[in-house]
C-alpha positions, 0 to 999 in steps of 0.5 A, spaced: 621 673 791 627 670 789 626 665 783 627 656 783 633 658 780 636 663 786 633 659 791 637 653 789 643 658 789 642 660 796 640 653 799 647 650 796 650 657 799 648 656 805 650 649 806 657 651 803 657 657 808 656 652 813 661 647 812 666 653 812 663 656 819 665 650 822 671 650 819 673 656 821 675 658 814 668 663 813 675 668 811 676 664 804 669 666 801 670 672 799 664 678 799 659 679 794 660 681 788 656 688 785 651 689 780 656 694 777 662 689 777 657 683 774 655 687 768 662 689 766 664 681 766 659 680 762 660 686 757 667 684 757 666 677 755 660 679 750 655 673 755 650 674 759 651 669 764 645 665 766 642 667 773 645 662 777 652 665 776 650 671 777 646 670 784 653 666 785 657 672 785 652 677 788 652 672 794 660 671 794 664 674 789 669 667 789 674 665 794 681 667 796 687 663 792 686 656 793 680 657 798 675 652 794 676 645 794 678 645 787 683 651 788 679 657 786 672 659 785 673 665 780 671 672 782 669 677 777 676 679 775 678 672 775 674 670 770 676 675 766 682 674 766 682 666 766 678 666 760 683 672 757 688 668 757 684 661 754 681 666 749 688 669 747 691 662 746 685 660 741 685 666 737 693 667 736 692 660 733 695 656 739 690 651 739 689 650 731 693 643 731 687 641 736 681 645 733 678 638 731 678 636 737 673 632 740 670 630 746 667 623 747 659 625 745 656 630 742 655 635 748 661 638 746 663 643 740 670 640 737 676 644 738 680 645 745 676 652 747 670 656 745 669 663 745 663 661 749 666 658 755 667 662 761 671 659 767 668 658 773 673 655 778 681 654 777 687 650 780 692 654 777 695 649 772 690 650 766 684 646 769 679 648 772 670 648 771 668 651 766 661 654 763 659 653 756 655 658 753 656 655 747 654 647 747 655 642 741 649 639 738 647 634 744 649 639 750 644 645 754 647 652 753 649 652 762 652 646 762 658 645 766 665 641 763 672 640 765 677 642 762 684 639 762 690 643 759 693 637 757 687 632 756 682 637 754 676 639 754 670 633 757 663 632 760 659 635 761 660 634 769 653 638 771 647 639 767 648 647 770 651 651 775 646 649 780 649 642 778 655 644 780 654 648 785 650 643 790 656 638 787 661 642 791 656 643 796 655 635 796 663 634 796 665 639 802 664 632 807 670 629 805 675 635 807 677 639 812 681 645 811 688 644 816 692 650 816 689 654 811 689 648 806 684 643 803 685 636 806 682 630 803 679 626 809 680 619 810 
């Protein structure tokens, strides 16, 4: 029997898939990740992903480039690449001048990027939703934050991955897919 978390992920994906089907855009979301791909991702990142994230990856291993309302829902390989870029910038000292950056509130640790952050989606310009596995004193492990390469991290935008996925599902009614591109409905 599926846990409540897995059931919530399934419900959100059912709604998302119905919308993609109705748009004739089901090809934009990818087939499932294998357990081996997920395990390799966790090992490479040195983290244990929350149940909701692994359940989602087992349903769909991301989207095609531009196949998600916020850009691209990252696959296991996409997560690894995106997090790798951020971690390389962090460890090379590129963020030393903003290491004391503090987002509003206490949900996030100070700094521009943390080793315990995992990219979920990306817009191709350095912005996207990030899973926070290393929150500040007022935050929650697994909260989803927003990372903007110009203004820094903020949030949380969702209390957890289920909240992120449910919010995406709720937003889909505001969009249409025309010639493979998302168009906000007026």
